[in-house]
C-alpha positions as CSV (number, residue, x, y, z in Angstrom):
1,M,8.5,-30.4,-22.7
2,L,12.1,-30.3,-22.3
3,A,14.6,-32.2,-20.6
4,A,17.7,-30.8,-19.0
5,M,21.4,-32.1,-18.3
6,L,21.8,-31.1,-14.5
7,V,24.8,-32.4,-12.9
8,G,24.1,-33.6,-9.3
9,A,24.8,-36.0,-6.4
10,G,23.1,-37.3,-3.0
11,A,23.2,-35.8,0.1
12,I,26.7,-35.9,1.2
13,A,28.6,-34.2,3.8
14,I,30.9,-31.4,3.1
15,S,33.4,-29.7,5.2
16,Q,33.5,-25.8,5.9
17,P,36.8,-25.1,3.6
18,A,34.6,-26.2,0.6
19,Q,32.7,-22.8,0.9
20,A,33.5,-19.9,-1.6
21,A,35.9,-17.1,0.1
22,N,33.7,-14.0,0.7
23,P,30.5,-15.2,-0.8
24,T,27.7,-13.0,-1.0
25,T,25.7,-12.4,2.3
26,V,22.1,-12.1,2.7
27,T,20.2,-11.7,6.1
28,V,16.5,-12.7,6.9
29,K,15.7,-11.0,10.1
30,S,11.9,-10.7,10.3
31,D,9.0,-12.3,8.5
32,G,8.7,-8.7,6.5
33,P,9.5,-8.3,2.8
34,A,12.1,-10.5,0.8
35,V,16.0,-9.8,0.8
36,F,17.1,-10.0,-2.5
37,W,20.6,-10.7,-4.2
38,T,21.8,-11.2,-7.7
39,G,24.4,-13.4,-9.1
40,S,25.8,-15.3,-12.1
41,V,27.4,-18.9,-13.1
42,R,29.6,-19.7,-16.0
43,A,30.0,-22.6,-18.3
44,G,33.7,-22.6,-17.9
45,G,34.0,-21.6,-14.2
46,R,35.8,-23.6,-11.4
47,G,33.8,-26.1,-9.6
48,T,33.8,-26.6,-5.9
49,P,35.4,-30.4,-5.7
50,R,33.9,-30.9,-1.8
51,V,30.3,-29.8,-2.8
52,P,28.9,-33.2,-4.8
53,E,26.7,-30.7,-6.9
54,C,29.5,-28.5,-7.8
55,R,32.4,-30.5,-8.5
56,I,32.6,-30.6,-12.4
57,V,30.1,-27.6,-12.9
58,H,30.5,-23.7,-11.7
59,C,28.4,-22.9,-8.6
60,D,27.8,-19.5,-7.2
61,N,27.8,-19.6,-3.5
62,V,25.5,-17.7,-1.4
63,E,25.9,-17.3,2.6
64,L,22.5,-17.1,4.1
65,K,22.1,-15.9,7.5
66,V,18.7,-16.7,9.6
67,M,18.0,-14.3,12.6
68,L,14.6,-14.3,13.4
69,P,12.8,-13.4,16.6
70,A,11.6,-15.7,19.0
71,G,8.2,-16.7,18.3
72,T,8.3,-16.5,14.5
73,W,7.3,-20.3,14.1
74,R,4.1,-20.0,16.1
75,K,2.4,-19.7,13.0
76,P,3.7,-22.7,10.8
77,G,6.0,-21.8,7.9
78,G,9.5,-21.8,7.2
79,V,12.2,-19.7,5.0
80,Q,11.8,-19.5,1.5
81,V,14.8,-19.7,-1.0
82,A,14.2,-19.3,-4.5
83,I,16.0,-18.1,-7.9
84,R,15.0,-17.3,-11.4
85,W,16.5,-16.6,-14.6
86,D,16.0,-15.0,-18.1
87,I,14.2,-17.8,-20.3
88,Q,16.2,-16.5,-23.1
89,T,19.5,-18.1,-21.7
90,E,18.1,-21.5,-22.5
91,G,19.7,-22.4,-18.8
92,A,18.7,-25.0,-16.1
93,L,20.1,-23.8,-12.9
94,G,20.1,-26.0,-9.9
95,L,19.4,-24.7,-6.4
96,F,21.1,-26.8,-3.3
97,V,20.8,-25.1,0.6
98,Y,23.3,-26.8,3.2
99,R,23.7,-26.3,6.8
100,D,26.7,-27.3,9.0
101,G,28.2,-29.1,6.1
102,R,24.8,-31.2,5.1
103,L,22.3,-30.9,2.2
104,V,19.0,-29.7,3.6
105,A,16.9,-28.6,0.5
106,K,17.3,-28.9,-3.2
107,S,15.3,-27.8,-6.2
108,T,16.7,-29.4,-9.5
109,A,13.6,-29.4,-11.8
110,G,14.8,-30.3,-15.5
111,V,12.3,-27.4,-17.1
112,G,11.5,-23.9,-16.3
113,V,12.9,-20.6,-15.2
114,A,12.8,-20.8,-11.4
115,Q,13.7,-23.1,-8.5
116,S,12.6,-22.7,-5.2
117,V,12.6,-24.5,-1.3
118,L,11.2,-23.9,2.0
119,L,13.3,-24.5,5.1
120,R,10.5,-25.1,7.3
121,S,10.9,-24.0,10.9
122,A,14.2,-22.7,10.0
123,K,16.5,-22.7,12.9
124,N,19.0,-19.5,13.2
125,G,22.1,-19.8,12.0
126,T,24.2,-19.8,8.7
127,Y,23.2,-21.7,5.6
128,Q,25.2,-22.0,2.3
129,V,23.4,-21.3,-0.7
130,Y,24.9,-22.9,-4.0
131,V,23.4,-22.3,-7.5
132,S,24.7,-24.3,-10.4
133,Y,25.2,-23.7,-14.0
134,G,23.4,-25.9,-16.2
135,V,21.7,-25.8,-20.0
136,T,18.6,-27.3,-21.1
137,F,19.3,-30.2,-23.0
138,G,19.2,-29.4,-27.0
139,A,20.1,-25.9,-26.5
140,I,21.1,-24.4,-29.4
141,D,23.1,-21.3,-28.3
142,P,23.3,-21.4,-24.4
143,D,25.0,-18.3,-22.8
144,P,28.4,-18.9,-21.4
145,V,27.5,-16.7,-18.3
146,I,23.9,-17.2,-17.0
147,A,22.7,-14.4,-14.5
148,Y,20.1,-14.8,-11.9
149,E,18.1,-13.2,-9.3
150,G,17.6,-14.8,-5.7
151,L,15.4,-14.1,-2.8
152,S,15.1,-15.2,0.8
153,E,11.9,-14.7,3.0
154,V,9.6,-16.1,5.7
155,E,6.5,-17.8,3.9
156,Y,3.6,-18.9,6.4
157,D,1.3,-21.7,5.6
158,P,-2.2,-20.6,5.1
159,P,-4.2,-20.4,8.4
160,V,-6.3,-23.2,9.4
161,M,-9.5,-21.3,10.8
162,P,-11.8,-20.7,9.2
163,L,-11.7,-24.7,8.0
164,R,-12.1,-24.6,4.1
165,D,-10.9,-26.0,1.1
166,L,-7.6,-24.5,-0.2
167,L,-8.7,-24.1,-3.8
168,P,-6.4,-23.1,-6.7
169,D,-7.6,-20.1,-8.8
170,L,-6.2,-20.8,-12.4
171,A,-5.7,-17.7,-14.9
172,A,-4.4,-17.6,-18.4
173,L,-1.5,-14.8,-18.7
174,P,-1.1,-12.4,-21.6
175,Q,1.0,-14.1,-24.8
176,E,4.5,-12.9,-24.8
177,N,4.9,-14.2,-28.6
178,V,2.8,-14.9,-31.6
179,T,4.6,-15.8,-34.6
180,Y,4.6,-17.4,-38.0
181,D,8.6,-18.5,-37.4
182,N,9.5,-22.3,-38.0
183,P,9.4,-23.9,-34.9
184,G,12.3,-26.3,-36.0
185,S,12.3,-30.1,-34.5
186,I,11.6,-31.4,-31.1
187,F,10.3,-34.9,-29.6
188,G,11.3,-36.2,-33.0
189,D,8.9,-34.0,-34.5
190,T,9.9,-31.5,-37.4
191,A,8.5,-28.5,-39.3
192,P,9.3,-28.5,-43.0
193,P,11.3,-25.8,-44.2
194,G,9.3,-22.4,-44.5
195,Q,6.6,-24.0,-42.8
196,S,5.0,-22.9,-39.4
197,C,3.6,-26.2,-38.7
198,F,4.7,-29.3,-37.3
199,A,4.4,-32.4,-39.4
200,S,1.9,-34.0,-36.8
201,E,0.1,-31.0,-36.9
202,I,-0.2,-31.2,-40.8
203,E,-1.1,-35.0,-40.5
204,E,-3.3,-35.0,-37.6
205,Q,-5.4,-31.9,-37.8
206,G,-4.6,-30.6,-41.5
207,A,-3.0,-27.4,-40.5
208,A,-1.8,-25.5,-43.4
209,Q,-0.8,-21.8,-41.9
210,C,0.3,-22.2,-38.1
211,L,-0.4,-18.9,-35.8
212,R,2.1,-20.1,-33.0
213,F,2.2,-18.5,-29.5
214,D,2.9,-19.5,-25.9
215,Q,0.6,-20.2,-23.6
216,V,1.5,-19.4,-19.5
217,L,-1.5,-20.7,-17.1
218,R,-1.2,-19.5,-13.6
219,N,-2.2,-20.6,-9.9
220,R,-3.2,-17.5,-7.7
221,G,-5.1,-19.4,-5.5
222,E,-4.8,-20.3,-1.9
223,G,-4.0,-23.9,-2.8
224,A,-2.5,-26.2,-5.2
225,L,-3.8,-27.7,-8.2
226,E,-2.9,-31.2,-7.7
227,L,-4.1,-34.0,-10.3
228,R,-3.7,-37.9,-9.6
229,F,-4.0,-41.0,-11.9
230,D,-2.6,-44.4,-11.7
231,R,-2.0,-47.2,-14.7
232,Q,-0.9,-50.5,-15.1
233,A,2.4,-50.7,-16.1
234,G,3.2,-50.7,-19.5
235,V,-0.1,-49.7,-20.7
236,F,-0.5,-46.3,-22.4
237,V,-4.3,-45.5,-22.8
238,D,-6.3,-42.7,-21.7
239,E,-6.9,-42.9,-17.7
240,D,-9.2,-41.3,-15.3
241,A,-7.8,-38.2,-13.3
242,A,-8.8,-37.1,-9.9
243,Q,-8.4,-33.4,-8.5
244,R,-6.8,-33.9,-4.8
245,I,-8.1,-30.8,-2.6
246,Y,-6.3,-29.9,0.3
247,R,-8.3,-28.6,3.3
248,S,-6.7,-25.7,5.9
249,D,-6.5,-28.4,8.6
250,G,-4.3,-30.7,6.5
251,T,-6.9,-33.1,5.4
252,F,-7.9,-34.0,1.8
253,R,-10.5,-35.0,-0.6
254,D,-10.5,-36.5,-4.2
255,R,-13.1,-35.5,-7.0
256,A,-13.2,-36.6,-10.7
257,A,-11.7,-34.5,-13.1
258,G,-11.6,-35.7,-16.4
259,Q,-8.9,-37.6,-17.9
260,V,-5.5,-37.8,-19.0
261,E,-4.1,-38.8,-22.3
262,F,-0.5,-40.0,-23.3
263,H,0.7,-37.8,-25.4
264,D,2.9,-39.8,-28.4
265,V,4.6,-36.7,-29.6
266,H,5.4,-35.7,-26.3
267,G,6.1,-38.9,-25.0
268,H,4.2,-38.6,-21.6
269,Y,1.3,-37.8,-20.1
270,H,-1.2,-34.8,-20.7
271,F,-4.2,-33.6,-18.6
272,K,-6.9,-33.4,-21.2
273,G,-8.5,-30.1,-22.4
274,F,-6.3,-27.7,-19.9
275,A,-6.5,-24.8,-22.3
276,Q,-8.0,-23.5,-25.4
277,S,-7.2,-20.5,-27.7
278,D,-9.5,-18.7,-30.0
279,L,-9.1,-15.9,-32.9
280,W,-11.5,-13.2,-33.1
281,L,-11.5,-10.3,-35.9
282,T,-12.0,-6.7,-34.8
283,D,-12.9,-3.6,-36.4
284,G,-9.5,-2.4,-35.7
285,N,-10.6,-0.7,-32.7
286,G,-10.8,-3.6,-30.4
287,N,-14.6,-4.1,-31.0
288,L,-15.2,-8.0,-31.9
289,V,-16.9,-8.4,-35.6
290,G,-19.5,-10.9,-35.7
291,D,-20.9,-13.4,-33.0
292,A,-18.3,-16.2,-33.4
293,P,-14.7,-16.7,-33.8
294,A,-13.0,-16.5,-36.8
295,A,-10.6,-19.7,-36.0
296,V,-10.8,-21.9,-33.1
297,G,-7.9,-23.8,-31.8
298,D,-7.8,-27.5,-30.3
299,K,-8.1,-28.1,-26.8
300,V,-4.6,-28.6,-25.8
301,S,-3.7,-31.0,-23.2
302,F,-0.9,-29.8,-20.4
303,C,1.8,-31.9,-18.3
304,V,1.0,-29.5,-15.5
305,A,3.9,-28.3,-13.8
306,D,5.7,-25.4,-11.7
307,T,7.7,-23.7,-14.3
308,D,7.7,-19.8,-13.6
309,L,7.6,-18.4,-10.2
310,I,5.1,-15.8,-11.1
311,A,4.7,-14.6,-7.5
312,F,8.6,-13.9,-7.3
313,G,9.0,-11.8,-4.2
314,E,5.5,-11.6,-3.0
315,K,3.8,-13.2,0.2
316,G,1.8,-16.1,-0.4
317,D,3.5,-18.7,-2.8
318,G,4.5,-22.1,-2.0
319,P,8.0,-23.8,-2.7
320,M,8.1,-25.7,-6.2
321,S,6.1,-28.8,-5.4
322,Y,5.5,-30.0,-8.8
323,P,8.6,-30.1,-10.7
324,A,8.6,-30.6,-14.8
325,P,8.3,-33.0,-16.4
326,D,6.7,-35.0,-13.3
327,C,4.3,-36.9,-16.2
328,L,7.3,-38.9,-17.4
329,D,7.4,-41.3,-14.6
330,P,5.1,-42.8,-11.7
331,K,5.7,-41.2,-8.0
332,Q,5.0,-44.8,-6.6
333,V,4.7,-48.2,-7.7
334,V,2.4,-50.9,-5.8
335,G,2.7,-54.1,-7.7
336,T,2.0,-53.7,-11.4
337,T,0.1,-50.6,-10.5
338,E,1.9,-47.2,-11.3
339,F,0.9,-44.2,-9.6
340,F,1.4,-40.6,-11.1
341,W,0.6,-37.1,-9.5
342,Y,1.7,-33.4,-10.9
343,G,0.0,-30.0,-10.7
344,M,0.8,-26.2,-10.1
345,T,1.8,-24.7,-6.7
346,R,0.4,-21.5,-5.4
347,G,2.2,-18.4,-7.0
348,W,3.2,-20.5,-9.7
349,A,2.7,-20.7,-13.6
350,D,3.1,-23.5,-16.4
351,R,4.5,-22.3,-19.4
352,Y,4.3,-24.0,-23.0
353,N,6.4,-22.2,-25.4
354,W,5.3,-21.5,-28.8
355,Y,7.6,-23.9,-30.6
356,L,6.1,-26.9,-28.8
357,P,3.6,-29.0,-30.8
358,D,0.0,-27.8,-30.9
359,Q,0.6,-24.1,-29.5
360,M,-1.0,-23.2,-32.5
361,I,-4.3,-21.9,-34.5
362,D,-4.6,-22.3,-38.1
363,T,-5.1,-19.1,-40.0
364,A,-5.6,-20.4,-43.5
365,G,-8.4,-18.7,-45.3
366,L,-8.4,-15.5,-42.9
367,G,-7.9,-12.1,-44.2
368,D,-5.5,-9.5,-42.9
369,G,-6.6,-7.8,-39.9
370,V,-6.4,-7.1,-36.3
371,Y,-7.6,-9.8,-34.1
372,V,-8.0,-10.7,-30.7
373,L,-6.5,-13.9,-29.2
374,F,-8.3,-15.5,-26.4
375,T,-7.0,-18.3,-24.1
376,T,-9.1,-20.0,-21.3
377,V,-7.6,-22.2,-18.9
378,D,-10.1,-25.2,-18.0
379,P,-12.4,-24.3,-20.6
380,E,-14.9,-27.2,-19.9
381,G,-14.9,-26.4,-16.0
382,R,-13.6,-29.9,-15.0
383,L,-11.5,-28.2,-12.1
384,D,-12.9,-26.7,-8.9
385,E,-11.6,-23.4,-8.1
386,G,-11.7,-20.4,-6.0
387,D,-12.9,-18.2,-8.7
388,E,-14.2,-19.3,-12.1
389,T,-14.7,-15.7,-13.5
390,N,-11.0,-15.1,-14.4
391,N,-9.9,-18.2,-16.3
392,C,-9.9,-16.1,-20.0
393,G,-7.2,-13.7,-21.1
394,S,-6.6,-11.9,-24.4
395,V,-4.2,-10.0,-26.6
396,L,-4.3,-8.1,-29.5
397,V,-2.4,-9.1,-32.5
398,S,-2.3,-7.7,-36.0
399,L,-1.8,-10.7,-38.9
400,T,-0.8,-9.5,-42.5
401,G,0.5,-11.2,-45.3
402,L,-1.9,-14.2,-45.0
403,A,-2.4,-14.6,-48.6
404,T,1.2,-14.8,-49.2
405,P,3.8,-17.6,-48.5
406,Q,5.4,-15.1,-45.7
407,P,2.6,-14.1,-43.3
408,H,3.5,-12.0,-40.5
409,A,2.2,-11.7,-36.8
410,E,2.6,-8.6,-34.4
411,L,1.7,-8.4,-30.7
412,M,-0.1,-5.1,-30.0
413,G,-0.9,-5.6,-26.5
414,P,-3.7,-6.4,-23.9
415,G,-7.1,-7.6,-25.3
416,P,-10.5,-6.6,-24.3
417,A,-12.6,-8.7,-22.0
418,C,-13.4,-12.0,-22.9
419,P,-17.1,-12.6,-24.2
């Protein structure tokens, strides 16, 4: 995972004159559809000295007016404020909400393309929203101006009745990138010149020709996917993990959910076997050839987190609750025991980009043709979900030049149903 360089500070009161002149104003008057706005932040823009998070970086200021009817909060919930931006910008924006000169909410995940907060049972009045400029650590060519889209809307909690488990529902989204490009260097791992495989993939898996692709796994369920584990301080071994399942009345239960491993290359814990991808040859018309895949990828592990707000502007998503990379440090320490938890909020997705280690299938020895790339989240069924039938997704890819030093991959669109 990538860390980000975000500039921030604690919850310090600011005076009203610190607010930008004539900011964009948005108003939430009902629990209906979201209210949207757009804005941008600049690398060389002026700071706002009296706003701690904006002292040395440029911030965009938006005035949010909440004017909700009496009785809106008879159903538990709050006003959501969220932003998102283009992954191609290599940005890492921060989101801060002030009321009466005091910080009331912030979202500053170091990895991802969205931030979101919930102003629970928000009182009517005026809030100041600040979006800060930030760049992902190690960015090669960050944009001097980063545009973003923002929204505000009322979001209610799932109803209590009928009493039930609020289960996640995991799904693999179609790939956006397939490539034989050199992924460069990350986490101290480097792909040799002219090679699409990382040194670690060559050494550990014997990989020779790596078809690289992203994996974006989403949660469309009523509840969060939350994974918990603990370890003794300084011990880096596989640990048993539990899935915490919350119920509609606020209670919860834990169940065994496999293991986490310490990923030596990434330098933090991953949930083992979270996804798997296979390549299946087709006859050119999308029909599978044979009764087995042509190539099978390793089951990949994830530091599960909220990186993409897939349900942006839709009802039923939650505020960012598992910022990346939460798997780096313990949430709580009791004596010598360190406790970790991470997961994926409803409406969010976790994105692993093609240039990260292990995001590949070795295609050495395959012939040119049209293939289906199948990706399945939770392939071994270790997690409890609301729907186990929609975990697999597919895309068609054309692979050419596989017998040459310059293989080529082209994404052709959605693939057939998973076998």
